[in-house]
Each structure stands twice: as C-alpha cells, then as structure tokens.
N, C-alpha and C positions, 0 to 999 in steps of 0.2 A: 547230530545223528551220525552214527558210524555206518559206513558203507562197506560191505565185504567186497573185496576185489580179488580177482584171480592174481596169480603171481605176476603174469605179464602186465596186468593193469597196475599193480603196485609198482612194478619196475618203471612203467611209463610215468606214473605220478612222481616217483623219486627223481627221474631224469628231468621232468618239468621243473620241479622245485629247485634242484641243484643248478639248473640253467638260469632260472629267474632270480634266485637269491644267492648271496654269498654265505653258504652254509659252512660253518666252521667246526661243527661237532655232530656226533650222532644224536645226542640229546636235543640239539637244536633242530635237526632234521625230523626227529620223532615228534617234536612239538608242531612243526609245520605240517606234517602228515596228519596229526590229530586235528589240527585246525581245518584241514581239508576233509575230515571225516574218516580218516584211515588210521586205525589203531594197530600198532605193531609192537612186538616185544623187541628188546634190545638184540637178542640173538637173531631174530628174523631180519631186522634191519641190517645188522652186521653182515649176515649171509647175502642179503640183497645187494649191498654195496660191493661185496666181493664178486658176486656173479656179474654185476654190471661193469666190473673193471674200474670202479671208482678209485681215485687216488687224490692225495692232497697236493695242491700246487700253490705257489706263492701268488697272491693277488696283487693288483697294482698298489694297494695300500700296505703291502708287506705281510699281511696276515695269510695264514694257510687256510685254504678253502677246498672243499670237495670239487672235483672236476671229473667228467666222464671222458673216456677216450674219444677222440675225434672232435671235441669241442674246439672252436676257433679255427676250424677248417683243416686241421692237420692231424696226422696220426701221432700217437705218443707211445712208441714201442718200449715201454718201461716195464720192469718187474712190478707186480702189484704190491702196493704198500703193505708192509708187515708180513708178507707171506713168502717172499723170495721166489715166487712162482714166475717163471719166464713166460713170455707170450707163446712160445712153442709148447710148454707144459700146459698152459691154459687151453690151447687149442686141442691138445690130446684129451684133456679132461672133459671139455665141452663136447668134443666129437663122440667120446665114449658114451656120454649121457644122451646126446640129441641126434646123432646121425643114424638115420634109418636105412637109407640106400643111396647109391650114387650111380647115375647112368650117363654115358658119354656119347657125344656125336661131334666128330671133327675136333674143334677146340672148345666145345661147350660141355659142361657137366651140370646135370640137374641133380641136386642133392635134396632128399626128402627128410623132413624132421617131424616131430609131433606138432600139432596145431599150436601156433603162437611162438614157436621156438626158432624160426628161421633167422630172424635178425640177430639173435645171440650167437648162433653158429657163424653167420656171415661176419659179424664183428670180430670174433676170434680169428677167423681166417684172415681178415684184413690186417689185424694187428700182429699176426705171426709173420707177416712180411715175406711170404714165400715168393721168390723171384719168378717161379713158373706161373704165378697167378697174376693176370692183368687186372682183374677186379671181380667184385661180387655184386649181385642184386638180390635182395631178400624180399620175399612175400610173407605170407602167413606160415606156411609149412613147406616152402620150397625156396632153395637158394640156387640161383644161376651163377656158376663159377666159370669164368672165362680164362682159358689158358693162353699164355703168350705164344706158345708153339701152335701153328695152324692145325697140326694133327695131334696135339698133346692131350686131348680130352681123356682118352682111355687110360693113359699113364697117370694123369692127375686123379681120375676117379679111383684108380687102384691105390694110390698114395693116401687118399682120404679114407678109404675103407680100412687100410692097414693101421691107421691111427686108432681104430676101435678094437684092434686085435681080433676082428671077425674076418672070415674068409667067405668068398662066394656071394657077396652082397652087391657087387656091381652087375649091371645088366648090359 
C-alpha cells in the first residue's frame, strides 16, 4: 500500500532510512522507500536529498553511502555534493524560501517559518557556522536562535531578514 506523505514526512522517512541502512544510491533509497509504502520519482528523491543536505561519505567498509549533516554527533560544513553550493549559499536559499519573520529580545531571536519547516531552517543556520550564533532550537514553525552577544539579538534578527532581501520583517 502506498501512503501519501507530506514533504516533511517524506524527509523524515528518508532520514530514518539513511540512518538505519547503508544507502549507496538513489535507486536503492527509492526501493527502500517503496518497501515502506512511499513512492517517489527520481526527480523528487534527488530534490529531497538536496534539501536535506545529504552527501556521500566513505563508510567503514570503504563504500560511499548517503549521510545527513549532523550524523555522528558533528557538523559537516561541506559544500553539497554535486552542486558546489556552500553552506552560506544554502542558508540564503533556505531563508528566502522559509523565513517568515524574526523578532529579537536581548540575545534571543524567534524566527517564524511555515508549519513543518523550522528544522530545515535551523539546520541551515547550524551548518552555515555563523560565529555570532551560539545555537538553535527548532519546533514545528519556530526556531529559537541564540546569539553569543548578550545584546546581539536585534542585530542577528536583522542579518537573518537581510538574507531574504526583504525589509521591515523584524519586530
């Protein structure tokens, strides 16, 4: 039985499969998804892997397998495989698509996204490795961004909004 999933649900299933299995290729991942009841086209799967920041890394046995940023407890600030897109460019692209607003208080910034998108924006922020950001916490449609500077929230909120080329969205 094929189960229709939202994009976020499909991304979660892909992350689960890549974490549980040594996935060496897109056709192999498509087969695993199909066995789980999720049918995807090759184009959709390729786009999903790109959006998740998936990359191929060498496994213990020497084979190349898909991995997601942050697996193994560390960040992997590498350009995405095959695209040449840097983490900074990925952050700009993701922010343009997902950042709705940013509001600051002291060293905290609350960033709003569409429902289900907060973790993607938080991941892009984490992997962009901005020195002004101490860390992020993502919910469903909200990201808490913590500035290193005790009073740096307003400046950080402004920098995030400027990524989207929009003005006046900070509160």
